LUMLUM-901437 format. One record per residue: residue number from 1; x, y, z of N, C-alpha, C in turn. Coordinates in steps of 0.05 Angstrom, whole numbers. Layout:
 num    npx    npy    npz   capx   capy   capz    cpx    cpy    cpz
 NUM      X      Y      Z      X      Y      Z      X      Y      Z
...
***
This chain:
 num    npx    npy    npz   capx   capy   capz    cpx    cpy    cpz
   1   -165   -589     17   -185   -587     -5   -208   -569      5
   2   -218   -552    -12   -240   -534     -6   -265   -550      0
   3   -278   -543     22   -303   -557     29   -325   -550     10
   4   -343   -570      4   -364   -565    -15   -387   -550     -3
   5   -394   -556     23   -415   -541     36   -443   -548     26
   6   -462   -534     36   -490   -538     27   -494   -523      1
   7   -503   -536    -20   -506   -522    -46   -525   -498    -45
   8   -547   -500    -29   -565   -478    -28   -552   -454    -14
   9   -537   -460      7   -523   -438     21   -502   -426      3
  10   -488   -442    -12   -467   -432    -30   -479   -414    -51
  11   -503   -421    -61   -516   -405    -82   -524   -378    -71
  12   -531   -377    -45   -541   -352    -33   -518   -334    -24
  13   -494   -346    -21   -472   -330     -9   -462   -310    -29
  14   -450   -288    -20   -438   -269    -38   -417   -283    -55
  15   -415   -275    -80   -397   -287    -99   -371   -272    -99
  16   -349   -287    -94   -322   -275    -92   -306   -282   -117
  17   -293   -262   -128   -274   -266   -150   -246   -261   -139
  18   -229   -282   -141   -201   -278   -135   -187   -267   -160
  19   -175   -244   -157   -163   -229   -180   -133   -234   -180
  20   -124   -247   -202    -96   -256   -203    -82   -247   -229
  21    -67   -226   -228    -50   -219   -251    -25   -236   -251
  22    -16   -245   -275      7   -263   -276     26   -253   -298
  23     52   -252   -290     73   -247   -310     98   -262   -302
  24    105   -282   -318    129   -298   -313    131   -308   -284
  25    110   -323   -275    108   -331   -247    112   -361   -243
  26    125   -374   -261    126   -404   -260    138   -414   -233
  27    156   -399   -221    169   -408   -197    150   -411   -173
  28    129   -394   -173    111   -393   -150     82   -400   -155
  29     75   -403   -180     47   -405   -188     33   -430   -177
  30     47   -452   -176     34   -477   -165     25   -472   -136
  31     43   -461   -120     37   -457    -92     15   -436    -89
  32     16   -415   -105     -5   -395   -104    -32   -406   -111
  33    -34   -422   -132    -60   -433   -141    -70   -455   -122
  34    -51   -470   -110    -59   -489    -90    -73   -475    -67
  35    -64   -451    -60    -76   -437    -38   -105   -427    -44
  36   -111   -423    -70   -138   -417    -78   -156   -442    -73
  37   -146   -465    -81   -160   -490    -77   -166   -496    -48
  38   -147   -488    -31   -149   -495     -2   -166   -476     14
  39   -179   -457      2   -196   -438     17   -219   -453     31
  40   -224   -446     56   -246   -459     70   -273   -445     67
  41   -273   -423     51   -298   -409     45   -317   -428     30
  42   -342   -430     38   -360   -450     27   -380   -437      7
  43   -378   -412      3   -396   -399    -16   -385   -400    -44
  44   -399   -386    -62   -391   -386    -91   -366   -369    -95
  45   -346   -381   -108   -320   -367   -112   -309   -374   -139
  46   -297   -355   -153   -284   -360   -178   -256   -348   -178
  47   -240   -358   -196   -213   -347   -200   -212   -334   -227
  48   -203   -308   -228   -200   -294   -253   -170   -288   -257
  49   -158   -300   -277   -130   -298   -283   -126   -281   -308
  50   -107   -262   -307    -99   -249   -332    -69   -252   -335
  51    -61   -265   -357    -33   -271   -363    -22   -249   -380
  52     -4   -233   -368      7   -209   -381     33   -216   -396
  53     30   -229   -419     53   -234   -437     75   -250   -424
  54     67   -271   -408     88   -288   -396    103   -303   -418
  55    129   -306   -414    145   -320   -433    156   -347   -421
  56    148   -353   -397    157   -378   -384    134   -398   -386
  57    132   -416   -366    112   -437   -367     86   -430   -352
  58     82   -404   -346     59   -396   -331     33   -405   -344
  59     30   -402   -370      5   -409   -383     -2   -439   -380
  60     18   -456   -382     13   -485   -379      5   -491   -350
  61     18   -478   -331     11   -482   -303    -18   -473   -297
  62    -26   -450   -309    -53   -440   -305    -73   -460   -317
  63    -68   -470   -341    -86   -490   -353    -88   -515   -336
  64    -66   -524   -325    -67   -548   -308    -85   -543   -283
  65    -82   -520   -271    -97   -514   -247   -126   -508   -253
  66   -132   -499   -277   -160   -495   -285   -176   -521   -282
  67   -164   -542   -291   -177   -569   -289   -181   -576   -260
  68   -161   -573   -244   -163   -580   -215   -183   -563   -201
  69   -182   -537   -205   -200   -519   -191   -229   -523   -199
  70   -234   -526   -225   -262   -530   -234   -272   -557   -226
  71   -255   -576   -223   -263   -602   -212   -272   -600   -183
  72   -263   -580   -169   -271   -575   -141   -292   -554   -138
  73   -304   -546   -161   -326   -526   -159   -318   -497   -160
  74   -293   -491   -168   -284   -463   -170   -281   -457   -199
  75   -299   -442   -212   -295   -434   -240   -270   -417   -244
  76   -258   -420   -267   -233   -405   -273   -238   -391   -299
  77   -234   -364   -299   -235   -348   -323   -206   -339   -329
  78   -198   -344   -354   -170   -338   -362   -171   -318   -385
  79   -156   -297   -382   -151   -278   -403   -121   -272   -406
  80   -114   -257   -425    -86   -250   -428    -79   -242   -457
  81    -53   -238   -461    -43   -231   -487    -15   -241   -490
  82     -5   -243   -514     22   -253   -518     39   -233   -533
  83     35   -208   -528     51   -187   -540     80   -190   -532
  84     97   -175   -544    126   -176   -538    132   -166   -510
  85    116   -147   -500    122   -136   -474     97   -136   -457
  86    100   -138   -430     76   -137   -413     65   -108   -412
  87     40   -106   -406     27    -80   -405     24    -69   -377
  88     33    -84   -357     35    -74   -330     14    -85   -311
  89     20    -81   -285      3    -92   -265    -25    -79   -264
  90    -26    -53   -267    -51    -39   -267    -70    -49   -289
  91    -59    -51   -313    -74    -61   -336    -84    -90   -331
  92    -66   -107   -321    -73   -135   -316    -95   -138   -295
  93    -93   -122   -274   -114   -124   -253   -141   -114   -264
  94   -140    -92   -279   -165    -82   -291   -178   -103   -309
  95   -161   -117   -325   -172   -137   -343   -183   -161   -328
  96   -169   -169   -308   -179   -192   -292   -205   -185   -278
  97   -208   -160   -269   -233   -152   -257   -255   -151   -278
  98   -250   -140   -301   -270   -137   -322   -281   -164   -331
  99   -265   -184   -331   -274   -210   -341   -286   -227   -318
 100   -286   -217   -294   -297   -232   -271   -325   -224   -265
 101   -339   -238   -247   -367   -233   -242   -374   -231   -213
 102   -355   -233   -195   -362   -234   -167   -371   -207   -156
 103   -387   -208   -135   -395   -184   -121   -373   -172   -103
 104   -353   -190    -97   -330   -181    -81   -304   -189    -95
 105   -283   -173    -92   -258   -177   -105   -237   -183    -84
 106   -223   -205    -87   -201   -213    -70   -175   -212    -86
 107   -157   -193    -81   -133   -190    -97   -111   -208    -87
 108    -97   -220   -106    -76   -239   -100    -53   -235   -120
 109    -29   -235   -110     -5   -234   -127      4   -262   -133
 110     15   -267   -156     21   -294   -165     45   -306   -150
 111     60   -290   -135     82   -301   -119     75   -304    -89
 112     50   -299    -82     41   -301    -54     24   -325    -50
 113     18   -331    -24      3   -354    -17    -18   -346      4
 114    -43   -353     -1    -65   -346     18    -67   -368     39
 115    -73   -360     64    -80   -379     84   -109   -388     79
 116   -116   -413     88   -142   -424     80   -166   -407     89
 117   -164   -391    110   -187   -376    120   -189   -347    108
 118   -171   -341     90   -169   -313     81   -196   -303     69
 119   -206   -316     48   -230   -307     35   -253   -305     55
 120   -257   -325     71   -279   -326     90   -278   -302    109
 121   -255   -297    121   -253   -276    142   -254   -248    130
 122   -241   -245    107   -242   -218     94   -270   -212     83
 123   -284   -232     73   -311   -228     64   -329   -219     87
 124   -326   -232    110   -342   -224    134   -337   -195    140
 125   -312   -186    139   -306   -158    145   -316   -139    124
 126   -314   -147     98   -323   -130     76   -353   -127     77
 127   -368   -148     85   -397   -146     86   -405   -125    108
 128   -389   -123    128   -395   -103    150   -385    -75    143
 129   -366    -73    125   -354    -47    118   -354    -44     87
 130   -377    -39     75   -379    -40     46   -363    -19     31
 131   -355      3     44   -340     24     31   -310     24     40
 132   -301      2     50   -273      0     60   -257    -19     43
 133   -231    -14     43   -212    -35     34   -205    -51     58
 134   -207    -78     55   -201    -96     77   -173   -108     71
 135   -155   -106     91   -129   -118     89   -126   -140    110
 136   -102   -148    114    -96   -168    135    -67   -166    143
 137    -60   -180    164    -32   -183    171    -19   -203    152
 138      8   -203    151     22   -220    132     45   -234    147
 139     54   -256    135     78   -269    142     98   -266    119
 140    121   -255    125    140   -249    103    157   -274     97
 141    163   -277     72    181   -299     64    201   -288     44
 142    228   -290     50    240   -300     75    233   -284     99
 143    233   -296    123    224   -282    147    240   -258    155
 144    266   -257    148    283   -235    156    285   -213    135
 145    268   -214    114    269   -193     93    250   -170    101
 146    259   -146     96    243   -121    102    230   -122    130
 147    246   -127    150    235   -132    177    220   -107    188
 148    232    -83    184    218    -59    194    192    -54    180
 149    192    -58    153    167    -54    138    146    -75    146
 150    154    -99    150    135   -120    158    123   -114    185
 151    140   -105    204    129    -96    230    108    -74    227
 152    114    -55    210     96    -33    205     69    -43    194
 153     70    -61    174     46    -72    163     29    -85    184
 154     41   -100    202     26   -117    220     18   -104    246
 155     32    -82    254     28    -71    281     14    -44    282
 156      7    -32    259     -9     -7    260    -35    -12    275
 157    -42      6    293    -68      5    307    -89     16    289
 158   -115     10    294   -136     19    275   -135     48    267
 159   -131     67    286   -130     95    278   -107    101    259
 160    -85     87    262    -61     92    246    -65     83    217
 161    -84     66    212    -90     58    184    -99     82    168
 162   -109    103    181   -116    127    167    -96    150    172
 163    -83    151    195    -65    173    200    -37    169    187
 164    -29    144    182     -2    139    171     -3    134    141
 165    -23    145    127    -25    141     98     -6    159     82
 166      9    176     95     27    195     81     56    185     81
 167     62    163     94     90    154     97    101    142     71
 168    127    138     70    140    126     47    134     96     45
 169    121     85     65    114     56     63     90     51     44
 170     76     72     37     53     68     19     27     61     33
 171      9     48     20    -17     42     32    -14     27     59
 172    -31     34     78    -28     22    105    -38     -7    106
 173    -53    -15     87    -57    -44     82    -47    -50     54
 174    -29    -69     52    -14    -72     26    -32    -85      5
 175    -27    -78    -20    -43    -86    -43    -48   -116    -44
 176    -28   -133    -40    -34   -162    -43    -54   -173    -22
 177    -61   -157     -2    -80   -166     18   -108   -153     13
 178   -111   -136     -7   -136   -121    -10   -160   -140    -17
 179   -183   -132     -5   -208   -146    -10   -230   -124     -8
 180   -247   -122    -28   -268   -101    -27   -291   -110    -45
 181   -313    -95    -42   -336   -101    -60   -331    -90    -88
 182   -343   -104   -107   -340    -94   -135   -353    -67   -138
 183   -375    -62   -124   -388    -36   -126   -370    -14   -117
 184   -355    -18    -95   -337      3    -85   -313      6   -104
 185   -302    -16   -114   -280    -14   -133   -289      3   -157
 186   -313     -2   -167   -322     12   -191   -326     42   -185
 187   -333     48   -160   -336     76   -151   -309     90   -150
 188   -288     76   -142   -262     88   -138   -245     86   -163
 189   -244     63   -176   -225     56   -196   -231     67   -224
 190   -217     56   -244   -200     32   -243   -171     39   -235
 191   -153     19   -237   -125     24   -232   -113     40   -255
 192    -93     56   -248    -78     70   -268    -63     49   -285
 193    -62     53   -311    -50     33   -329    -24     44   -341
 194    -10     62   -327     14     74   -338     38     55   -341
 195     36     31   -327     57     12   -331     80     15   -311
 196    103      5   -318    126      3   -300    133     31   -289
 197    138     31   -262    145     56   -249    121     72   -239
 198     97     65   -247     73     79   -237     62     64   -213
 199     59     78   -190     50     65   -165     19     62   -166
 200      9     43   -182    -20     41   -186    -35     36   -160
 201    -23     22   -141    -37     16   -116    -39     42    -99
 202    -17     58    -98    -18     83    -83    -38    102    -95
 203    -39    105   -121    -58    123   -134    -87    114   -128
 204    -92     88   -130   -119     78   -124   -126     84    -94
 205   -106     78    -77   -111     82    -48   -117    111    -42
 206   -103    130    -54   -108    158    -50   -137    165    -60
 207   -144    155    -83   -171    160    -93   -193    149    -74
 208   -187    125    -64   -204    112    -45   -209    130    -20
 209   -188    141    -10   -190    159     14   -204    185      7
 210   -199    195    -17   -213    220    -26   -243    216    -27
 211   -251    192    -34   -280    187    -36   -292    178     -9
 212   -277    180     12   -288    174     39   -286    145     47
 213   -270    129     33   -267    101     39   -253     96     66
 214   -259     74     78   -246     66    103   -224     46     98
 215   -209     40    119   -187     21    118   -190      2    142
 216   -194    -23    137   -198    -43    158   -177    -65    154
 217   -166    -75    176   -147    -97    175   -157   -120    192
 218   -159   -144    180   -164   -168    195   -139   -176    210
 219   -139   -177    236   -115   -180    251   -108   -210    254
 220   -105   -223    232    -94   -249    230    -76   -250    205
 221    -55   -267    206    -37   -269    184    -50   -287    163
 222    -61   -275    142    -76   -290    122    -61   -292     95
 223    -36   -283     94    -22   -283     69      8   -288     74
 224     20   -306     59     49   -308     58     58   -289     36
 225     72   -268     44     79   -246     27    108   -249     20
 226    114   -256     -5    140   -264    -13    157   -240    -23
 227    182   -239    -14    200   -219    -23    221   -231    -41
 228    225   -219    -65    246   -227    -82    251   -204   -102
 229    276   -200   -111    282   -177   -128    267   -175   -154
 230    257   -198   -164    244   -198   -190    214   -198   -188
 231    203   -189   -166    174   -190   -162    159   -176   -185
 232    138   -189   -194    122   -177   -216    108   -151   -206
 233     98   -152   -182     86   -128   -170    107   -115   -152
 234    120    -94   -162    142    -81   -148    134    -56   -133
 235    109    -48   -136    102    -21   -126    106    -18    -96
 236    101    -39    -80    106    -37    -52    135    -33    -46
 237    153    -48    -60    181    -45    -56    191    -17    -61
 238    178     -3    -78    187     25    -84    183     43    -60
 239    168     35    -40    164     52    -16    184     47      5
 240    200     26      3    216     17     26    239     36     33
 241    251     48     13    273     67     19    286     76     -7
 242    303     96     -5    315    108    -28    331     87    -45
 243    345     68    -32    361     49    -47    342     32    -65
 244    321     22    -54    303      5    -70    287     22    -89
 245    280     47    -81    266     64   -100    283     70   -125
 246    309     74   -121    327     78   -143    329     53   -161
 247    330     30   -147    333      5   -162    309     -1   -180
 248    285      5   -169    261     -3   -184    249     19   -199
 249    257     44   -196    246     66   -211    222     78   -198
 250    214    102   -208    190    115   -199    194    132   -174
 251    219    136   -165    223    150   -140    211    178   -139
 252    218    194   -159    208    222   -160    178    222   -162
 253    167    205   -179    138    204   -182    124    198   -156
 254    133    178   -141    121    171   -116    123    194    -96
 255    146    206    -94    150    228    -75    131    251    -82
 256    128    258   -107    111    280   -115     82    274   -109
 257     73    249   -114     45    242   -107     41    244    -77
 258     60    236    -61     57    237    -32     56    266    -22
 259     73    283    -33     73    311    -24     47    325    -32
 260     38    320    -56     13    333    -65    -11    323    -48
 261    -11    297    -41    -32    286    -24    -32    298      4
 262     -9    302     15     -6    316     41    -17    345     39
 263    -10    359     18    -19    386     14    -50    387     10
 264    -60    367     -3    -89    366     -8   -105    359     17
 265    -96    340     32   -112    328     53   -108    341     81
 266    -84    351     86    -77    360    113    -71    390    115
 267    -54    399     98    -43    426    102    -64    448    100
 268    -86    445     84   -106    466     85   -119    470    112
 269   -117    450    129   -130    451    156   -111    462    177
 270    -86    467    170    -66    477    189    -57    505    180
 271    -59    524    199    -51    551    193    -20    553    192
 272     -7    536    208     22    536    209     31    508    219
 273     55    501    213     65    475    222     95    475    223
 274    106    455    237    135    451    240    143    425    226
 275    166    426    212    177    401    201    197    390    220
 276    192    365    229    210    352    248    232    338    232
 277    255    349    231    279    339    218    290    362    201
 278    312    374    211    326    395    197    347    384    178
 279    347    358    174    366    345    156    355    343    128
 280    367    324    113    361    322     84    332    318     78
 281    319    299     92    291    293     86    272    316     92
 282    277    329    115    260    352    122    263    375    103
 283    288    381     95    293    402     76    281    395     48
 284    283    370     41    272    362     15    241    366     15
 285    228    359     37    199    363     38    193    393     35
 286    208    410     50    203    439     49    206    449     20
 287    227    441      6    231    450    -21    210    440    -40
 288    198    417    -34    178    405    -52    150    417    -49
 289    146    431    -27    119    443    -23    114    466    -42
 290     89    471    -46     82    495    -61     89    520    -45
 291     91    542    -58     99    567    -44     79    573    -22
 292     54    569    -27     33    574     -6     38    556     18
 293     44    530     14     49    512     36     75    519     51
 294     95    526     36    121    533     48    118    556     68
 295    100    575     61     96    598     79     84    591    106
 296     73    567    107     61    557    132     82    544    151
 297    106    539    140    126    526    156    139    547    174
 298    134    544    200    144    565    219    172    557    230
 299    179    531    228    205    522    239    211    494    230
 300    236    487    231    245    460    232    252    453    261
 301    250    428    269    260    421    295    276    396    293
 302    294    391    313    313    369    312    324    365    340
 303    341    344    342    356    339    367    386    344    362
 304    394    347    338    422    351    330    431    379    338
 305    449    381    358    457    407    368    471    424    346
 306    486    411    328    500    425    307    479    439    289
 307    458    425    282    437    438    265    424    460    280
 308    418    456    306    404    476    322    421    501    325
 309    447    497    329    465    520    333    466    537    307
 310    463    524    284    463    539    259    441    560    259
 311    418    554    272    398    574    277    375    576    257
 312    381    570    232    360    573    211    368    558    186
 313    349    553    169    354    541    143    346    563    122
 314    364    569    104    359    588     83    353    573     57
 315    330    579     45    322    566     20    335    581     -3
 316    359    572    -10    375    587    -29    363    588    -57
 317    348    568    -65    336    567    -92    310    582    -95
 318    301    595    -73    276    609    -74    279    634    -92
 319    257    640   -106    255    664   -122    247    688   -106
 320    239    683    -81    230    705    -63    254    722    -54
 321    249    747    -49    269    765    -38    256    780    -15
 322    268    779      9    291    763     15    285    733     15
 323    306    717     13    302    688     13    292    679     40
 324    274    659     40    262    650     66    284    638     84
 325    283    646    109    301    635    130    283    623    151
 326    284    597    154    266    583    172    281    575    197
 327    272    582    221    286    576    245    289    545    249
 328    311    537    262    315    510    270    316    509    300
 329    298    494    312    294    494    341    298    466    352
 330    304    464    378    303    438    392    273    430    393
 331    269    404    390    241    395    388    224    404    412
 332    236    407    435    220    415    459    212    445    457
 333    226    460    441    219    488    438    201    494    415
 334    195    473    399    178    476    375    149    472    382
 335    132    483    365    103    480    369     91    461    348
 336     72    445    358     57    428    339     37    446    323
 337     26    435    302     29    408    291     56    404    277
 338     64    378    276     89    371    264     83    353    240
 339     99    357    218    101    337    197    128    324    202
 340    128    298    209    152    285    219    166    271    195
 341    191    279    191    207    267    169    230    251    180
 342    224    236    201    243    218    214    233    190    211
 343    250    172    201    242    144    197    236    131    224
 344    215    117    225    208    102    250    225     78    253
 345    229     70    278    242     44    284    271     43    275
 346    285     66    275    313     66    266    332     77    287
 347    322     88    310    339    101    329    340     87    356
 348    334     61    356    333     46    381    312     56    400
 349    292     69    390    270     78    407    273    107    417
 350    296    120    411    301    147    421    282    167    409
 351    277    166    383    258    185    371    230    180    382
 352    222    155    383    195    149    392    191    158    421
 353    212    155    438    211    165    466    207    195    466
 354    222    209    450    220    238    449    192    247    440
 355    181    233    421    154    240    411    133    235    433
 356    135    212    446    116    205    467    117    225    490
 357    141    236    495    145    254    518    129    280    514
 358    121    286    490    106    311    485     76    307    488
 359     67    282    491     38    276    496     20    288    475
 360     27    282    450     12    292    427     -7    271    416
 361    -27    280    401    -46    262    389    -40    259    359
 362    -34    234    350    -28    230    322    -53    237    305
 363    -48    251    283    -69    260    265    -77    289    271
 364    -80    296    296    -86    323    303    -61    340    307
 365    -41    329    322    -17    344    329      7    337    312
 366      7    314    299     30    306    283     21    285    263
 367     37    284    241     34    263    221     61    254    213
 368     64    228    207     89    217    197     89    219    166
 369    112    229    156    115    231    127    137    213    116
 370    158    208    132    180    191    122    173    162    122
***
């Protein structure tokens, strides 16, 4: 049960709004809302729920928990609609924020569970970093689902929260863990409301970085992050790999956003660069670049002797004459900076060992894109 604390202290504390979009979440909603009640934060906190056309028992569960939460001093604001179709996660989050009043926003997905200290610890970090998105480490449920992705979420070092923002994994702190000030959200947002297939969290994260925002992670597991195929918020799953991207939609859109963001944020600062991977992913990146960016690619590099013996990659679809022929080199013969199109944690450490052997600095000498 949430501690009541000193009323005077609670009145003076920053006011936190827990932002909860809901769509057909009856299987998980009791556990999710119980975790709001169990927060050990003693300041003023409210829950803002937006029910996006749920057709199950979600509305009844929300009404039941409104009584419990308000009985424990947590006001509950409920909005929603009963249209035939949901309007999407971006719309629902924007509506939940608009109807809330807190100075800080704590985002929560209806199928996840907060640890009791989440609001308290993330508020402490947000107060110290007012223009940052605050995330946290997570515990995956089931534990063996998306193991590589979960390791990436939890093990990035502070500098990598900014250098690995170009990878297919998406935001370096995942949306269900986000916590930020309302003032900063208003400066960056709102979320894109394009609906299914639109990566609203990625687009917001990119805008956040464009405006100079920071990325901070509380290095404690403050969220049980549930994996299931029917998740209402699917945008993170769309980053995990081509199979899931195809299953959930939005693959081309996400790829294009990522390439354009790389071209905007990094490539203007590099006179020339090498693409690490002469295979399918590296060639796809090359073909996706603008003509100006493609001209900066001086080589592909690889460890595959067959690709290296071929000597070059010819861009057959190019309108240029002669068609571009890009050398393919062994990685030790190539020059940084590199855009790396090799998946991490898939080669038993061989790729990571090769990269470390070059003694390069991430961000300055290479960036991960895959």
